[in-house]
MARBA-407211 format. One line per field, with one value per residue (C-alpha): y, x, z; residue in one letter; residue number from 1. Coordinates in Angstrom, 1 decimal. Last residue first. Layout:
y c(Y / ...)
x c(X / ...)
z c(Z / ...)
code c(A / ...)
pos c(NUM / ...)
This chain:
y c(108.8 / 107.6 / 109.5 / 111.1 / 112.4 / 114.1 / 111.7 / 111.8 / 112.8 / 110.6 / 108.0 / 106.7 / 103.5 / 104.2 / 106.7 / 104.3 / 101.8 / 104.1 / 105.4 / 101.2 / 100.6 / 104.0 / 102.7 / 99.1 / 100.2 / 102.3 / 99.6 / 96.7 / 98.1 / 100.3 / 97.8 / 95.4 / 98.9 / 99.4 / 96.2 / 97.8 / 101.2 / 99.4 / 97.9 / 101.0 / 103.0 / 105.5 / 108.7 / 112.4 / 112.1 / 110.8 / 113.1 / 116.3 / 118.5 / 122.1 / 123.9 / 123.2 / 120.3 / 117.2 / 118.6 / 116.3 / 117.8 / 121.3 / 123.2 / 120.1 / 118.7 / 122.2 / 122.8 / 119.0 / 119.9 / 123.3 / 121.1 / 118.5 / 120.9 / 123.3 / 119.5 / 118.9 / 122.4 / 121.4 / 118.1 / 120.3 / 122.1 / 119.2 / 117.3 / 120.1 / 120.8 / 122.9 / 125.7 / 127.5 / 131.0 / 130.7 / 131.9 / 128.5 / 126.5 / 129.8 / 130.3 / 126.7 / 126.9 / 129.8 / 128.2 / 125.3 / 127.4 / 129.2 / 125.9 / 124.6 / 127.3 / 127.5 / 123.7 / 123.3 / 126.9 / 123.5 / 122.3 / 126.0 / 126.9 / 124.4 / 125.7 / 128.3 / 129.8 / 130.6 / 128.1 / 126.0 / 129.4 / 130.7 / 128.0 / 128.5 / 131.8 / 131.4 / 133.6 / 135.7 / 132.7 / 131.7 / 135.4 / 134.9 / 131.7 / 133.0 / 135.9 / 134.1 / 131.5 / 134.1 / 136.2 / 133.6 / 132.0 / 135.9 / 135.5 / 132.1 / 132.5 / 134.6 / 132.1 / 129.2 / 130.5 / 131.3 / 127.6 / 126.5 / 128.2 / 126.5 / 123.1 / 124.2 / 124.7 / 122.1 / 119.1 / 118.4 / 116.7 / 118.1 / 121.2 / 120.8 / 119.4 / 122.8 / 124.8 / 122.6 / 122.5 / 126.7 / 126.6 / 124.8 / 126.6 / 129.9 / 128.3 / 127.7 / 131.2 / 132.8 / 130.4 / 130.4 / 134.4 / 134.2 / 131.9 / 134.5 / 137.2 / 134.8 / 134.1 / 137.3 / 138.4 / 134.9 / 132.3 / 129.7 / 126.4 / 125.6 / 129.0 / 125.9 / 124.5 / 128.1 / 128.1 / 125.1 / 124.9 / 128.4 / 126.9 / 123.9 / 126.2 / 128.4 / 125.6 / 123.3 / 127.0 / 127.3 / 123.9 / 124.0 / 127.2 / 126.5 / 123.1 / 125.0 / 127.6 / 124.4 / 123.0 / 127.0 / 126.7 / 123.2 / 123.8 / 126.0 / 123.5 / 120.5 / 118.7 / 115.4 / 115.8 / 119.4 / 117.3 / 114.6 / 117.0 / 119.3 / 116.6 / 115.6 / 119.2 / 120.4 / 117.3 / 118.1 / 121.9 / 121.0 / 118.8 / 121.9 / 123.9 / 121.0 / 121.2 / 124.9 / 124.8 / 122.1 / 123.6 / 123.7 / 120.8 / 118.5 / 119.5 / 119.0 / 115.5 / 114.2 / 115.3 / 113.1 / 110.0 / 110.2 / 107.3 / 105.9 / 109.0 / 111.1 / 107.8 / 107.8 / 111.6 / 111.0 / 108.1 / 109.6 / 112.6 / 110.7 / 108.8 / 112.1 / 111.2 / 108.4 / 110.5 / 113.2 / 110.4 / 108.9 / 112.5 / 115.2 / 115.4 / 114.7 / 118.0 / 120.5 / 118.6 / 119.7 / 122.9 / 123.6 / 122.2 / 124.9 / 127.7 / 130.6 / 129.5 / 131.3 / 129.9 / 126.2 / 127.5 / 126.6 / 123.2 / 122.4 / 123.8 / 121.5 / 118.7 / 119.8 / 120.3 / 116.7 / 115.3 / 117.5 / 118.3 / 114.9 / 113.3 / 115.8 / 115.0 / 110.7 / 111.3 / 113.4 / 110.9 / 108.0 / 109.8 / 110.6 / 107.0 / 106.3 / 108.7 / 107.7 / 103.4 / 104.5 / 105.4 / 102.4 / 100.6)
x c(76.6 / 75.3 / 77.4 / 75.2 / 75.9 / 73.0 / 71.6 / 73.3 / 72.2 / 72.8 / 75.8 / 77.5 / 77.9 / 78.7 / 81.2 / 82.8 / 83.3 / 84.8 / 87.5 / 87.9 / 88.7 / 91.3 / 93.0 / 93.3 / 94.0 / 97.3 / 98.3 / 99.4 / 100.8 / 102.6 / 103.8 / 104.6 / 107.0 / 108.9 / 111.3 / 111.4 / 112.5 / 114.7 / 116.8 / 116.7 / 118.2 / 116.3 / 115.3 / 116.8 / 118.9 / 116.2 / 113.8 / 115.5 / 117.2 / 117.6 / 116.1 / 112.4 / 112.9 / 110.9 / 113.1 / 112.2 / 109.4 / 108.7 / 106.7 / 105.0 / 103.7 / 102.1 / 100.2 / 99.0 / 97.8 / 95.9 / 94.2 / 93.3 / 92.2 / 90.2 / 87.9 / 87.4 / 85.8 / 84.1 / 82.9 / 81.6 / 79.7 / 78.3 / 77.2 / 74.6 / 73.7 / 70.3 / 69.4 / 66.5 / 68.4 / 71.6 / 74.1 / 75.9 / 76.1 / 77.0 / 80.1 / 80.9 / 80.6 / 83.3 / 85.8 / 85.7 / 86.4 / 89.0 / 90.5 / 90.7 / 92.1 / 94.7 / 95.8 / 95.2 / 97.7 / 100.9 / 101.8 / 101.5 / 103.5 / 106.3 / 106.8 / 108.0 / 109.1 / 106.2 / 105.5 / 109.3 / 111.0 / 108.3 / 108.6 / 112.7 / 112.6 / 110.5 / 108.8 / 107.2 / 106.0 / 104.3 / 102.2 / 100.4 / 98.8 / 98.7 / 96.6 / 94.4 / 93.7 / 92.9 / 90.5 / 88.6 / 88.1 / 87.0 / 84.3 / 83.0 / 82.8 / 79.9 / 78.1 / 79.3 / 78.3 / 74.9 / 74.6 / 75.6 / 72.2 / 70.4 / 71.5 / 71.0 / 67.5 / 67.3 / 68.7 / 73.0 / 74.9 / 75.4 / 75.2 / 77.6 / 79.7 / 79.6 / 80.4 / 83.1 / 84.6 / 84.5 / 86.1 / 88.8 / 89.5 / 89.5 / 91.7 / 94.4 / 93.7 / 95.3 / 98.1 / 99.3 / 99.1 / 101.4 / 103.5 / 104.3 / 105.0 / 107.6 / 109.1 / 109.7 / 110.9 / 113.6 / 113.7 / 114.0 / 111.9 / 112.0 / 109.7 / 106.3 / 107.7 / 107.1 / 103.4 / 102.6 / 103.7 / 102.0 / 99.0 / 98.9 / 100.1 / 96.4 / 94.4 / 95.1 / 94.8 / 91.6 / 90.4 / 91.5 / 90.1 / 86.8 / 86.9 / 87.6 / 84.4 / 82.3 / 83.9 / 83.0 / 79.3 / 78.6 / 80.3 / 76.7 / 74.5 / 76.4 / 79.4 / 78.8 / 78.9 / 80.9 / 83.8 / 84.4 / 84.6 / 86.6 / 88.8 / 90.0 / 89.6 / 92.3 / 94.5 / 94.6 / 95.1 / 97.9 / 99.2 / 99.3 / 101.2 / 104.0 / 103.9 / 104.4 / 107.1 / 109.2 / 108.8 / 112.3 / 113.6 / 110.4 / 111.3 / 114.6 / 114.8 / 111.9 / 113.7 / 116.9 / 114.5 / 112.9 / 110.9 / 110.3 / 109.9 / 108.3 / 105.6 / 105.2 / 104.4 / 102.0 / 100.4 / 99.8 / 98.5 / 96.2 / 94.8 / 93.3 / 90.4 / 89.5 / 88.9 / 86.4 / 84.5 / 81.7 / 81.3 / 81.6 / 77.9 / 77.2 / 79.2 / 77.1 / 74.0 / 74.9 / 76.0 / 72.1 / 70.7 / 72.7 / 71.6 / 74.5 / 76.5 / 79.2 / 81.4 / 80.6 / 81.8 / 85.3 / 84.6 / 83.5 / 85.8 / 88.3 / 86.0 / 85.9 / 89.8 / 90.3 / 88.8 / 90.0 / 93.3 / 94.0 / 93.2 / 96.0 / 98.5 / 98.4 / 98.4 / 101.2 / 103.1 / 102.2 / 103.2 / 106.6 / 106.6 / 106.0 / 108.6 / 111.3 / 110.9 / 110.9 / 114.6 / 116.4 / 113.9)
z c(91.7 / 88.2 / 85.8 / 82.8 / 79.2 / 77.5 / 74.9 / 71.3 / 68.1 / 65.0 / 64.7 / 67.5 / 66.2 / 63.0 / 64.4 / 66.7 / 64.1 / 61.9 / 64.6 / 64.9 / 61.9 / 61.6 / 64.6 / 63.4 / 60.0 / 61.7 / 64.3 / 62.0 / 59.1 / 61.8 / 63.5 / 60.5 / 59.7 / 62.9 / 61.6 / 58.3 / 60.1 / 62.6 / 59.7 / 57.6 / 60.4 / 61.8 / 60.1 / 60.0 / 57.5 / 55.4 / 56.4 / 55.9 / 58.6 / 59.1 / 56.2 / 56.9 / 60.2 / 58.3 / 54.4 / 51.6 / 51.5 / 53.6 / 51.5 / 49.7 / 52.9 / 54.1 / 50.6 / 50.9 / 55.2 / 54.3 / 50.9 / 53.7 / 56.2 / 53.8 / 52.3 / 55.9 / 56.3 / 52.8 / 55.0 / 57.9 / 55.2 / 53.5 / 56.5 / 57.4 / 54.1 / 55.1 / 52.0 / 53.3 / 52.8 / 51.4 / 54.1 / 55.3 / 52.6 / 50.0 / 52.1 / 52.3 / 48.8 / 48.6 / 51.4 / 49.0 / 46.1 / 47.6 / 48.6 / 45.2 / 43.9 / 46.3 / 45.8 / 42.1 / 41.3 / 42.7 / 39.8 / 37.7 / 40.6 / 40.2 / 36.6 / 37.5 / 40.7 / 43.1 / 45.2 / 45.7 / 46.0 / 48.2 / 50.6 / 50.4 / 51.4 / 54.1 / 56.5 / 53.1 / 51.7 / 55.2 / 55.2 / 52.6 / 53.5 / 57.1 / 56.2 / 53.7 / 56.5 / 59.4 / 57.2 / 55.5 / 59.3 / 60.0 / 57.1 / 57.6 / 61.4 / 61.9 / 59.8 / 61.8 / 64.4 / 62.8 / 61.8 / 65.3 / 66.4 / 64.0 / 65.2 / 68.9 / 68.2 / 66.7 / 67.3 / 66.9 / 65.3 / 61.4 / 63.0 / 66.6 / 63.8 / 61.5 / 64.8 / 65.9 / 62.4 / 62.3 / 66.1 / 65.4 / 62.1 / 64.3 / 67.0 / 64.4 / 63.3 / 66.3 / 66.9 / 63.4 / 63.5 / 66.9 / 65.0 / 62.3 / 64.4 / 66.2 / 62.8 / 61.8 / 65.3 / 64.6 / 66.9 / 63.4 / 64.5 / 60.3 / 59.9 / 59.2 / 62.9 / 64.5 / 63.3 / 64.0 / 67.8 / 68.0 / 66.4 / 68.6 / 71.9 / 71.0 / 70.6 / 73.5 / 76.0 / 74.4 / 74.7 / 78.2 / 78.9 / 77.8 / 80.3 / 82.8 / 81.9 / 82.2 / 85.4 / 86.8 / 85.7 / 87.0 / 90.7 / 91.6 / 90.1 / 91.7 / 90.1 / 88.6 / 84.8 / 85.2 / 87.0 / 83.4 / 81.1 / 83.0 / 84.2 / 80.5 / 79.8 / 82.1 / 81.2 / 77.3 / 78.7 / 81.1 / 77.8 / 75.6 / 78.3 / 78.4 / 74.4 / 74.0 / 76.8 / 75.3 / 71.7 / 71.0 / 73.0 / 71.3 / 67.9 / 68.0 / 70.1 / 67.4 / 64.6 / 65.1 / 66.3 / 62.8 / 63.3 / 66.5 / 68.0 / 65.2 / 65.0 / 68.7 / 68.8 / 65.7 / 66.6 / 70.3 / 68.1 / 66.6 / 69.9 / 70.6 / 68.8 / 71.0 / 74.1 / 72.1 / 70.4 / 72.0 / 74.5 / 71.6 / 70.9 / 74.4 / 75.2 / 73.1 / 74.5 / 77.8 / 77.1 / 75.3 / 78.5 / 80.7 / 78.7 / 78.4 / 75.2 / 74.1 / 76.1 / 75.2 / 71.5 / 72.6 / 73.8 / 70.7 / 68.6 / 70.6 / 70.1 / 66.2 / 66.1 / 67.7 / 64.7 / 62.1 / 63.3 / 64.7 / 61.4 / 59.9 / 62.4 / 61.8 / 57.9 / 58.3 / 60.3 / 58.4 / 55.5 / 57.0 / 57.9 / 54.2 / 52.8 / 55.0 / 54.4 / 50.2 / 50.0 / 51.9 / 50.4)
code c(X / X / X / X / X / X / X / X / X / X / X / X / X / X / X / X / X / X / X / X / X / X / X / X / X / X / X / X / X / X / X / X / X / X / X / X / X / X / X / X / X / X / X / X / X / X / X / X / X / X / X / X / X / X / X / X / X / X / X / X / X / X / X / X / X / X / X / X / X / X / X / X / X / X / X / X / X / X / X / X / X / X / X / X / X / X / X / X / X / X / X / X / X / X / X / X / X / X / X / X / X / X / X / X / X / X / X / X / X / X / X / X / X / X / X / X / X / X / X / X / X / X / X / X / X / X / X / X / X / X / X / X / X / X / X / X / X / X / X / X / X / X / X / X / X / X / X / X / X / X / X / X / X / X / X / X / X / X / X / X / X / X / X / X / X / X / X / X / X / X / X / X / X / X / X / X / X / X / X / X / X / X / X / X / X / X / X / X / X / X / X / X / X / X / X / X / X / X / X / X / X / X / X / X / X / X / X / X / X / X / X / X / X / X / X / X / X / X / X / X / X / X / X / X / X / X / X / X / X / X / X / X / X / X / X / X / X / X / X / X / X / X / X / X / X / X / X / X / X / X / X / X / X / X / X / X / X / X / X / X / X / X / X / X / X / X / X / X / X / X / X / X / X / X / X / X / X / X / X / X / X / X / X / X / X / X / X / X / X / X / X / X / X / X / X / X / X / X / X / X / X / X / X / X / X / X / X / X / X / X / X / X / X / X / X / X / X / X / X / X / X / X / X / X / X / X / X / X / X)
pos c(329 / 328 / 327 / 326 / 325 / 324 / 323 / 322 / 321 / 320 / 319 / 318 / 317 / 316 / 315 / 314 / 313 / 312 / 311 / 310 / 309 / 308 / 307 / 306 / 305 / 304 / 303 / 302 / 301 / 300 / 299 / 298 / 297 / 296 / 295 / 294 / 293 / 292 / 291 / 290 / 289 / 288 / 287 / 286 / 285 / 284 / 283 / 282 / 281 / 280 / 279 / 278 / 277 / 276 / 275 / 274 / 273 / 272 / 271 / 270 / 269 / 268 / 267 / 266 / 265 / 264 / 263 / 262 / 261 / 260 / 259 / 258 / 257 / 256 / 255 / 254 / 253 / 252 / 251 / 250 / 249 / 248 / 247 / 246 / 245 / 244 / 243 / 242 / 241 / 240 / 239 / 238 / 237 / 236 / 235 / 234 / 233 / 232 / 231 / 230 / 229 / 228 / 227 / 226 / 225 / 224 / 223 / 222 / 221 / 220 / 219 / 218 / 217 / 216 / 215 / 214 / 213 / 212 / 211 / 210 / 209 / 208 / 207 / 206 / 205 / 204 / 203 / 202 / 201 / 200 / 199 / 198 / 197 / 196 / 195 / 194 / 193 / 192 / 191 / 190 / 189 / 188 / 187 / 186 / 185 / 184 / 183 / 182 / 181 / 180 / 179 / 178 / 177 / 176 / 175 / 174 / 173 / 172 / 171 / 170 / 169 / 168 / 167 / 166 / 165 / 164 / 163 / 162 / 161 / 160 / 159 / 158 / 157 / 156 / 155 / 154 / 153 / 152 / 151 / 150 / 149 / 148 / 147 / 146 / 145 / 144 / 143 / 142 / 141 / 140 / 139 / 138 / 137 / 136 / 135 / 134 / 133 / 132 / 131 / 130 / 129 / 128 / 127 / 126 / 125 / 124 / 123 / 122 / 121 / 120 / 119 / 118 / 117 / 116 / 115 / 114 / 113 / 112 / 111 / 110 / 109 / 108 / 107 / 106 / 105 / 104 / 103 / 102 / 101 / 100 / 99 / 98 / 97 / 96 / 95 / 94 / 93 / 92 / 91 / 90 / 89 / 88 / 87 / 86 / 85 / 84 / 83 / 82 / 81 / 80 / 79 / 78 / 77 / 76 / 75 / 74 / 73 / 72 / 71 / 70 / 69 / 68 / 67 / 66 / 65 / 64 / 63 / 62 / 61 / 60 / 59 / 58 / 57 / 56 / 55 / 54 / 53 / 52 / 51 / 50 / 49 / 48 / 47 / 46 / 45 / 44 / 43 / 42 / 41 / 40 / 39 / 38 / 37 / 36 / 35 / 34 / 33 / 32 / 31 / 30 / 29 / 28 / 27 / 26 / 25 / 24 / 23 / 22 / 21 / 20 / 19 / 18 / 17 / 16 / 15 / 14 / 13 / 12 / 11 / 10 / 9 / 8 / 7 / 6 / 5 / 4 / 3 / 2 / 1)
């Protein structure tokens, strides 16, 4: 039990962060795409597509940070101390998004454009900071020049992934002509996303010898080779769906981007395990006392199914295109 408890909590932490990237990723992507639209009604439709979900989507990052604090307090202290500035800026971006989301509905025509721009700005700030934190974390939180360059690469790649998620989300949720425009956005993003993911994937073993050894030594290479091959297949299938004339499979396009997120998460998990901070702290050394983990497990067993059930419930209730949000004066 002393062995499996840290592994279980690490899996819950990974699940929470993966769910956050997928769910909050698409609404951050919609916020970024808002800057590309020049039609006010179209912007209302874009915001309406995420309106019922975006607050609930952020529950997953709260769960992830909570699990990190309770189950791995030593890692929590190191991670948040090192990433204090980008984490603070990310929270500022999330707050700005929340304020702009509500104020744009109440604002008059002369102020609405400003709140739309602030919503996009908050989305961009949040996405960039998350990408920077991810890149810095993958390098083991080392402040080397190569690590900083890698953090910049991930700071650019993660927003590209979010924008693709947002475009495919709009493709599935919006009515024509916005759905057609979302598909065009996704087409234009397909190649930049592939380049961004390829550059980050190729750069990862260059910034970490530990990751390079895990991926490029035999027989490990044979075990993990399906991950990049499946990712390449999902990326190619996404391109076929987006670029084939007359072929409209919006849900499949969105799920293929989700598959890219899942495969990337599996690759990252393999690269890190058994460390929770690469090269500095493994999850067994960072874990809380076994008695504390055993007690906390009961709360996790109750909380995670509740959040999953609520998420499924909300998405079923608000399935289909949503009317534009309005607040009464």
